[in-house]
C-alpha positions as CSV (number, residue, x, y, z in Angstrom):
1,M,87.6,79.9,59.1
2,L,83.9,79.2,59.2
3,Q,81.5,81.5,61.1
4,A,81.0,79.1,64.0
5,E,84.7,78.4,64.2
6,R,85.5,82.1,64.3
7,R,83.0,82.8,67.0
8,A,84.4,79.9,69.1
9,Y,87.9,81.3,68.5
10,I,86.7,84.8,69.7
11,I,85.5,83.3,73.0
12,E,88.7,81.4,73.6
13,Y,90.8,84.4,72.6
14,M,88.9,86.6,75.1
15,K,89.4,84.0,77.9
16,D,93.1,84.1,77.3
17,K,93.5,87.9,76.8
18,G,90.7,89.2,79.0
19,K,89.3,91.3,76.2
20,V,89.0,91.7,72.5
21,V,90.1,94.8,70.5
22,I,88.2,94.7,67.1
23,E,91.1,96.0,64.9
24,D,93.7,93.7,66.5
25,L,91.5,90.6,66.2
26,A,90.5,91.4,62.6
27,K,94.2,91.6,61.6
28,E,95.0,88.4,63.5
29,I,92.4,86.2,61.7
30,D,92.4,88.2,58.5
31,V,88.8,89.3,58.3
32,S,87.3,92.8,58.2
33,P,86.5,94.8,61.3
34,M,82.9,94.7,60.3
35,T,82.9,90.9,60.4
36,I,84.2,91.0,63.9
37,R,81.6,93.6,65.0
38,R,78.8,91.3,63.7
39,D,80.3,88.4,65.5
40,L,80.5,90.4,68.7
41,D,76.9,91.6,68.3
42,Y,75.8,88.0,67.9
43,L,77.8,86.8,71.0
44,E,76.4,89.7,73.1
45,E,72.8,88.7,72.1
46,K,73.7,85.2,73.4
47,N,75.0,86.7,76.7
48,K,78.5,85.4,75.9
49,I,80.3,88.7,76.0
50,I,79.8,92.4,76.9
51,R,80.5,95.0,74.2
52,T,82.8,97.8,75.0
53,H,84.2,100.8,73.1
54,G,86.2,99.2,70.3
55,G,85.8,95.6,71.5
56,A,84.4,93.4,74.1
57,I,85.0,91.6,77.4
58,P,83.8,88.3,78.9
59,V,80.5,88.4,80.8
60,E,82.3,87.1,83.9
61,S,84.6,90.1,84.2
62,L,81.6,92.2,85.3
63,H,81.6,90.5,88.7
64,E,85.2,89.2,88.8
65,E,87.3,89.9,91.9
66,I,90.9,88.7,91.5
67,S,92.7,87.6,94.5
68,Y,95.8,89.5,95.7
69,K,98.0,86.6,94.9
70,H,97.0,86.6,91.2
71,K,96.9,90.4,90.9
72,K,100.5,90.6,92.2
73,Q,101.8,88.5,89.3
74,K,100.4,90.8,86.6
75,Q,102.0,93.9,84.9
76,I,104.7,94.1,87.7
77,S,107.2,96.4,85.9
78,Q,104.4,98.8,84.8
79,K,103.1,99.0,88.4
80,I,106.6,99.8,89.7
81,K,107.0,102.6,87.2
82,I,103.5,104.0,88.0
83,A,104.3,103.8,91.7
84,E,107.7,105.6,91.3
85,Y,106.1,108.5,89.5
86,S,103.1,108.6,91.9
87,S,105.4,108.9,94.9
88,T,106.8,112.2,93.6
89,F,103.4,113.8,94.5
90,I,103.8,112.9,98.2
91,K,105.4,115.6,100.4
92,E,106.3,115.9,104.0
93,G,103.2,116.7,106.1
94,H,100.8,115.1,103.7
95,T,97.9,112.9,104.6
96,I,97.5,110.3,101.9
97,I,94.8,107.7,101.2
98,L,96.0,104.5,99.6
99,D,93.4,102.3,98.1
100,A,93.7,98.5,98.4
101,G,95.6,96.9,95.6
102,T,98.9,95.9,94.2
103,T,99.7,99.2,92.4
104,T,99.1,101.2,95.6
105,M,101.2,98.6,97.5
106,E,104.1,99.5,95.2
107,I,103.5,103.1,96.1
108,A,103.8,102.1,99.8
109,K,107.2,100.5,99.0
110,K,108.4,103.7,97.4
111,I,107.5,105.9,100.4
112,R,108.5,103.6,103.2
113,N,111.4,105.9,104.2
114,F,109.4,109.1,103.9
115,K,109.1,111.3,107.1
116,N,106.1,113.0,108.7
117,I,103.3,111.7,106.6
118,N,99.9,110.1,107.5
119,I,98.7,107.1,105.5
120,I,95.0,106.0,105.5
121,T,94.3,102.7,103.9
122,T,91.7,100.0,103.5
123,D,94.5,97.4,102.7
124,L,95.7,95.2,105.5
125,L,98.9,94.3,103.7
126,T,99.7,98.0,103.0
127,A,99.0,98.9,106.7
128,A,101.2,96.1,108.0
129,Y,104.0,97.0,105.6
130,L,104.1,100.7,106.4
131,S,103.6,100.1,110.2
132,K,107.4,99.3,110.2
133,S,108.3,102.8,109.0
134,K,109.1,105.2,111.9
135,G,108.3,108.4,109.9
136,I,104.8,107.3,108.9
137,K,101.6,107.1,110.9
138,V,99.3,104.5,109.6
139,Y,95.5,104.4,109.9
140,C,93.5,101.4,108.8
141,T,89.8,102.0,108.2
142,G,88.6,98.7,109.7
143,G,85.5,97.0,108.5
144,M,84.8,93.6,107.0
145,V,88.0,92.0,105.4
146,Q,87.5,90.3,102.1
147,N,88.9,86.8,102.0
148,E,91.9,86.4,99.7
149,I,91.8,90.1,98.8
150,G,92.9,91.6,102.2
151,A,90.8,94.7,101.8
152,C,88.4,96.3,104.3
153,I,84.9,97.1,103.0
154,G,81.5,98.0,104.4
155,S,79.9,100.6,106.6
156,K,82.6,100.8,109.2
157,A,85.2,101.6,106.6
158,E,82.9,104.2,105.0
159,E,82.3,105.8,108.4
160,F,86.0,106.1,109.0
161,L,86.5,107.9,105.7
162,N,83.7,110.3,106.4
163,E,85.7,111.5,109.4
164,V,89.0,112.2,107.8
165,Y,90.6,114.6,105.3
166,A,93.5,113.8,102.9
167,D,95.6,115.8,100.6
168,I,95.7,113.1,97.9
169,A,93.8,109.8,97.4
170,F,95.5,107.2,95.2
171,I,92.8,104.9,93.9
172,G,92.9,101.8,91.7
173,T,90.3,100.1,89.6
174,S,89.8,97.0,87.5
175,S,87.9,98.8,84.7
176,V,88.4,102.1,82.9
177,D,86.2,103.2,80.0
178,I,86.3,106.7,78.4
179,E,82.5,106.9,78.3
180,R,81.5,104.9,81.4
181,G,84.3,106.2,83.7
182,I,85.9,103.9,86.3
183,T,83.8,101.0,87.6
184,S,84.1,98.2,90.2
185,P,82.9,94.6,90.4
186,T,80.8,95.3,93.6
187,M,78.7,98.2,94.9
188,E,80.6,98.0,98.2
189,K,83.9,98.6,96.6
190,A,82.5,101.4,94.4
191,M,81.0,103.2,97.4
192,L,84.2,103.0,99.4
193,K,86.2,104.5,96.5
194,K,83.6,107.3,96.2
195,K,84.2,108.1,99.9
196,M,88.0,108.2,99.3
197,I,87.4,110.8,96.5
198,E,85.0,112.9,98.7
199,S,87.6,112.9,101.5
200,S,90.5,114.1,99.5
201,D,91.6,117.4,98.0
202,K,93.1,115.6,95.0
203,T,92.3,112.2,93.4
204,I,94.9,110.3,91.3
205,L,93.9,107.1,89.5
206,V,96.8,104.7,89.4
207,T,96.2,101.8,87.0
208,D,98.0,99.9,84.3
209,S,97.0,99.9,80.7
210,T,95.3,96.5,80.7
211,K,92.4,98.0,82.7
212,F,91.4,100.4,79.8
213,G,88.5,99.5,77.5
214,K,86.8,97.5,80.3
215,K,83.6,98.2,82.3
216,S,82.3,96.5,85.4
217,F,79.2,96.4,87.5
218,S,79.1,99.5,89.7
219,K,80.2,103.1,88.7
220,I,82.7,105.0,90.8
221,C,83.1,108.3,88.9
222,N,83.7,109.8,85.5
223,L,87.3,110.2,84.2
224,E,86.7,114.0,84.2
225,D,86.2,113.8,88.0
226,L,89.8,112.7,88.5
227,D,92.6,115.2,88.9
228,L,95.1,112.9,87.2
229,I,95.4,109.4,85.7
230,I,98.8,107.7,85.9
231,S,99.3,104.7,83.6
232,D,101.9,103.0,81.4
233,D,102.6,103.3,77.7
234,G,100.5,100.3,76.7
235,I,97.4,102.5,76.2
236,D,96.3,103.0,72.6
237,E,97.4,106.4,71.3
238,N,94.0,107.1,69.9
239,L,92.5,106.6,73.3
240,I,95.0,109.0,74.9
241,K,94.1,111.5,72.2
242,K,90.4,111.2,73.0
243,M,91.0,111.7,76.7
244,K,93.1,114.8,76.1
245,E,90.3,116.2,73.9
246,K,87.9,115.7,76.8
247,D,90.4,117.6,79.1
248,I,91.2,114.4,81.0
249,S,94.6,114.7,82.6
250,I,96.8,111.7,82.0
251,S,100.5,111.0,82.6
252,I,102.2,108.1,80.8
253,V,105.2,106.5,82.5
């Protein structure tokens, strides 16, 4: 494969997979990892990609917001497992913050029959779903609702979170990087998640393995700031080892 062909292949591969892992791609097209690194460096100079630890992501993923409809179709079995384990942390009398997203919606499904708990959420679908549960009080933050996402954002949502206290916040993210922490496509989303963390005694990140090795526009927090990460077994073992070396608590389900 010629150099130009290889670089074009990398762009198409990334569009399909959402990211490139250097070692995996090198094996697939039978070249050295160093060759792939040089290709990625070149493509980054041309503003075609963004380099990450061990690979790269497309430029557009920095600002990408995926609609709820499309999120719902991805990694379904993994999200259900994550939600099932996450629900074991929720006890009677707890006040819980559920971030907007499909993984936290799966948590809502697991706790719908729980008794005597308060749920605070920015997600209209989660609020509507749990409003049918007699043993659960549901508080929706309010604020501006994102089209096709169904999440409340903005100053009104932040003001609400400033006035409440929660035992646990379950937050999601589109991007996790061991050095950069967790990040969001927009500053508004990042600020809201920061407020969730500040308002809670414990913060648990619930996210599937496809989000690791990615970075986005606006930083939320470092991985060390989280009390626990719950994810699936698709995470690279070397990455898990590095996180444990940094005393980052992670549970694989």
